N, C-alpha and C positions, 0 to 999 in steps of 0.2 A: 327774657321776652321770647316765649315760644309762639308757635303759630297762633296769630290773632291775640295773643296775650298782650301785645302792644296796646290793645284797647282798653286794658284794665285801668290805665293811668291817663290815656288820652294821647292824641296826636292831632295833626292838623287836617281838617277836612274842608268843607265849604265854609265861607266866611263866619267869623264868630257871631253866635246868636245868643239871645237871652235864654237862660234856662227856664223851663216850664215844667210843671207836674204832668206826668203822663195822664192821659184821659183814662177813665175807668174802662175795663174790658167790656166789649159789647156783649149783651145778653143773647142776641140772636144774630145769625149771619147777616151782613149787610148785602144789599142788592148792588151788583156792579153792572156796568154797561154791557149790552149784548156783545158777544165775541170776546169778552175779557178772558185771557188765558190763565188757567190754573195749572200748575205744574210742580215738578220736583227736580232738584239738581243733584248730580253726583260727579265724581271725577274718576278717571281710569286708575291712577295710582292708588287711590284710596279704597277701591272696592274689588278691582279685578283679581288681584293676586298675579303671580308670575305666569301660571299656566305653562304653555310651551313657548313662551316668549324667550328667545335665545340671547338677547342683548340687555345689558344693564341700562337703567336710567340713572340720573345723578342722584336720585333718592335712594336707590339700592346701594350705591356707593356711600352716601352720607350716613345712612342708617347703620352701617357696619362700623362706623367710628364710635368707640365707647363714649358714652355720655351725651350723644346727640338726641336720643329719643328717650322720653321720660320713663317709659316702661320697658326699654331695651328691645322692643319688637322691631321688625322690619316689614316692608310691603310684600313679602314673599307670598302670603296667603291672603291677608286682609279678610274680605268677605267671600272670596273665591267666586266672584261674579263671572269670571271667565268660564266657569263650568255651570254655575247656578243662575245665570241670567234669566232663565224661564221663571224662576221663583220671584225675581225682582219685577219682571213684567207683570206677573199675576198680582203682585202687591199694588203696582201702579194701576192696573185695571180695577182692582177692588177699591181703590181711592176714588175712582171716577174722574181722575185728571186726565186732560187731553194732550199733555205735552211733557216731555222728559228731556232735560238737558244733560247730556253725557259728554265725555271727551274721549278723544283718540289718544292712545299711547303711541307717540312718535316712534319709540324704539321697537314697539311690537310690529309696526308695519314697515319701518326702515331701520333695520338694526344697526347700520352704520350712519344713520341720519340722512343719507342721500344715496343715490345709486340704486342698487337692485332691491326691490321690495320683498318681503317675507309673505308668500301667498297664505300662509296660515293666519297671520294677523289680519289680512284684508278679509279672508273668509269669515273670521269671527265677527268683524263689524258688519258684514253682510247679514249674518245670523241675527245679531242683535236689532239691527235696523228693521229687518223683515218681521221679527217677532213684535216689535213695537207697532208697526203698521197693521199687522194682523189683529192686534189687540185694540185698534182704534186710537192709538196714541201717536202724536206727531213727534218725530225725532228732531230735537234741536241740538246740532252738533258743535262742539268746541274743539278747535284744533290744538290748543295748547293750554294745559292746566298743570305746568311746572315740571313735568317728567321728561326733561330733555335727554335725549340719548347720550350716554356717557361718551360715546365715540366723538360726538360734536363738542362736548365739554373739553376733551383732550385736544381739540383743535382750537380752543380759546372760548367756545360757548358764546354767550351773549356779549362777551368782550371783543369778538371778532366780527367786524362789519360784514364779512362774507356770509354770515348767518342769515342775513335778510334774504339772500337768494336761495339758500337751502330751504328756508321756511316757505317761500313762495313755491318752490318746486314741490315740496311736500303737500302744500294746499292743493296744487293742481292734481297731484296723484289721488287724493282723497275725493276731489271733485269728479274725476274721471270714474272713480269706482262707485261712489254713493250719490252722485249728483242726479241720477234718474229717480231717487227716492227722498232725498233730503232737500228741502227748501230753504230752511233757516240755518245759517252758519254763523258762529261766533269765532273770531280770529284768536283772541286771548281771553284768559281768565285772569284778572287782577295782575296786570303786568307790574304795577307799583309794588305789590306785596312781594313778588319774586325779585324785584330789583332791590328793594330796601332790606327785606329779611334774608334773602339769599346772597346778596352781593355787597350790602352795606354793613349789616349787623352780624352776619354769619350764623344766624340762628336757624336758617333753612338751607337746603342744598342750593348751590354747591359749596356753602360755607365760606364765602369770601367776605373781606372786611374793607370798608373805607369808602369815602365819597366818590373816588374815581371809578372803581368797578361798578358801583351802584349807578352812576350817571351813564356809563357806557352801556349797561344792561338796559337802562330805561330808553335810551336813544335808539338802540338797535332793535329793541322790541317795537318801538313806534314805527321805525322804518320797514321792518319785516311786516308789520300789520298793514301798512299802506301798500306794499307790493302784493301781499296776498289778496287784499281787497280788489286791486286791479286785476289780478290773475283770475279770480273767481268771477268778477263782473264780465270779463272777456269770455269766460266759459259758457255762462248762461245769463240771459236777462230775466230769468224766472226765479233766481235766487234772491232771497232777502238776507242781506249781509249786515253784520254788526260786530261789536266787541263788547267785552264785559270788564268793568272797572269796579274796584273797591272805593266807594266814595263815603267819606266819614266827616261829619262836621268837626271843625277845629275851633276850640275855645281856649283861651289863655287860662292857665292853672290859677293865677291869681290876677287881679286887676292892677298889674304893674306894666310899665312901658316895656321892660325887657321881655316879660311873658307875652305881651301882645305882639312884639316883633318875632318871638319864637314861633308863635302860632302862625303868623304870616309866612314865615320861612317854611315851616313844615307843610303848610297848605299848598305852597308852590311846588314843593318836592313830591308830596303825596298825591294831590288831586290835579292841580293845574298843569303839571309837567306832562300830563297824559290828555287832559281834556282840551287844553289850548292848542297843542299842535294839530289834533284831529279836527277841531272845529274852527280854528282861527289861523292855522299855519304858522304859529309862533310859539316860542317858549316864554313862560313868565319871567319878568325881569329878575327876580330873586333866584331863579334857577338857571338862567342863561349862562353865567360864568362857569358852571360845571360841564356844560355841553358844547359851548361855542367852538372848542377845538375839534370836537367830533362831527360837527355839522358841515356837510359838503354841499357845494352848489346843486340845487335841485332837490335836496333831501325834504325841505319843508313842503314843497309842492307834492312830492310823493306821499308824504304822511297825511296831508289834508285830503282825504278821500270822502266822498259821499257815502254815508251809512244809511241803512233803512232802520236800524234800531240800535239803541245803547242799553246794554245790560248793566244794572246797578246792584251791587252787593252791599247790603247795609246791616251793621250789627250794633254799633254804638258810637257816640261822639268821642272825640279825642281831646285831651287837655295837655297843653304844652307849657313847659317852663324853659327859661334860659339856662343853658349849661355848657360852659366853654369846652368841657370834656366830652360832650355828647356829639353824635353824628350831626353835622351841620350846625353845631353850637346849641342844639336843642335837646330836650329829653322830656320824658313823660312826667307829668306832675300828678298830684293827688286828685282824686275825684271830689266833686262838691260834697260837703257833709250832708248826710242823709240821702244820697242818691242810691236807689236800689241797684243791686248787681245780680249778675248770674253766678253760677258756681265757679266760673273763670274770673270772677271779680271784674267783669266788664260791666260799665255802667249801662242801665236800662233807660232809654229815653226815646220813645217813639216819635217825639216831635223833631228829632234829628232827621228822620226820614222825610217828614214833610219839608223840612228846611232844604234838603238836598233837591228834592223834586221841584220845589219852588224856584231855586237858583238855576236849575237846568232850564226851566221855563223862561225866566226873566233875562238870563245872561248868556244862554247858549242856544237860543232859537227854538226852545220847546221841542226837542227831538222826541221821536217815538221812543218810549222807555219801557222796559220790563224789569221788574225787581227779580233778579236771577238768583239771589241768595238772601235768605233772612231766616234766622233760627237761633237756638240757644241751648246751652248745656246747663242743666240743673241736677243736683243730687236727686236721684229717683228712689222712691220706695220700692220694696220688693213686690212682685206681681201678686195681685189679690186673688180671690176665689175664681174670678172670671178668667184668670190667666193673663189679664192685661195689667201692665204697669200704669198706675193712675198718675200721669205726669201733668197734673194740673197747673203747675208753674209754667211749663212750656205752652200749654194752652192759653194761659193768660198773656204771655209774652206775644204769641202769634196774633191773638185777638187784638191787642193793642196796636200792633204794627199794621195789621190789615185795616183797622180803623183809620190809622194815619194815612195809609194809602188812599182810602176812600175819600178822605178829607182833601187830599191833594187833587184828586180828580175833580171834586166839586169847585176847587179854586182854579181849574184850568189846566192842570198838568196833563200832558199827552201820555198817560200811563195806560199800558195795554195788557199787563198780566202780572202775576206774582208766583214765584217758584220758591218753595221751602227748601232750606238746607237742613236735613237731608232725608233720604229715604230710610236707610238702615244705619244703625251705629257702625262707624267705619274706622279706618286708621287715619286718625286725625294728625297727619304730619308729625311734627316733633313731639306732639302730646301722645303719640301712639294710640292705644285704646282707652286712655285715661279720661278722655273727654267725649261724651256721647251726645250727638246731636239728632239722632234718628227718630222718625216716626215709628220705627220698629226696632226692638232689641235684637242684637245678635248674640246667640248662644255660641260662645267661641269653642266650645267642645264639639258641638254637632253642626255648627254654621246655620242652624235653623233661624229663620226670621220670625220674631214674635211681635205682632202689632201692639202698640201702646194705646192708651186712651186718646192721645193726640191724633193718632191715625183715624180713629173713628170720628173724632171731632172734625178733622179737615176733610173727610169724606162727606160730612154733612154740609160743610161750607161749599164744596164743589158742586154738590147736588142742588143746593138752594140757588145756585148761579148757572145751572146747566141751561143751555139753549137748545 
């Protein structure tokens, strides 16, 4: 189960829902409300390359372990956006999108995770942010997208409660540096993926196993998120603050009582262990035994902070079965017979996105939501005479999910934008370069960015909804 491969068989997302056939792809771009934000998302570890960063992240360390990365690559170069970010900004401008969600490499700006910053790292994010603004693209900054400084991992990482304070200090540093230009801030990207895959199943950095390190990483990320939200709220009342979660609908693999319970358990661990503390100040009952020894007086009040938006990353529903040998007594089951899949064998079901948005509306107070990741990897044909890869399967996938988002708005969901994952084929974590999600191809020999047909298509969608 490598990065997001967990979706190929299923896991628990928002409550079990009946399966439905995906709607046909829309023939023409749908019209969205005025002010709807169209954007693209990336992450520091996946695109920047090392550049002059002097400190390792946990992913540098993890990628050096034989067998951890599918193609034996490391994040040493990736797309080299550290040096070639002007090309990426030009691609964004050509798309016509008005927003770009990117992340800060914590070890680039704080080599030891705390203490004295590296001015070269701070200067780099100055340059990127200024280039975006000059191109008319709003920066959406994510503080943590999994590349923890190895120096902090050596001090216990997310298993050490002190990390909540280190993270808040780091957030304040970035607010002081970029707060005059950045209005929208996301605290985390997919804390549940980092906890489950990196600390429970060992498939991601830092490669830990077991329910205890998973639960500790989850609770301490929640606590760090709350403290950072408070710190940034105190810094400026002009910021719009939020966080990003991977929310995937959970369905039992079979209509068996044991599988229904497995889905409920995984739903608690995957979705509600992050939604409920933030919106309700509680942990779900099925997850509470894992964290009750970690929760100290005042923790839940710190975690339950006002947010201005929730980012939702959606790819596929998850299907769970009971398995006493699995993490939490659960495991991934088979997809329903006949369900379409991507090249990673993830099930394709745009109605799962509608289900998520509906449940946020009816059970979590209808917060302002932005879809901050949605995309797919398909086997692509060679470039044609035009020089473009004709990735029609990706276009169909994106069309269907944008249509599902449009349907959710019509039903009353407070959805304000849609960001594609991702701009350029990048280093896809444990998959290395074997899984390509980009609107542009990366020529790994020259690092040239080569737009695909999906790039042209998404530019037309953004243009049709320009205000």
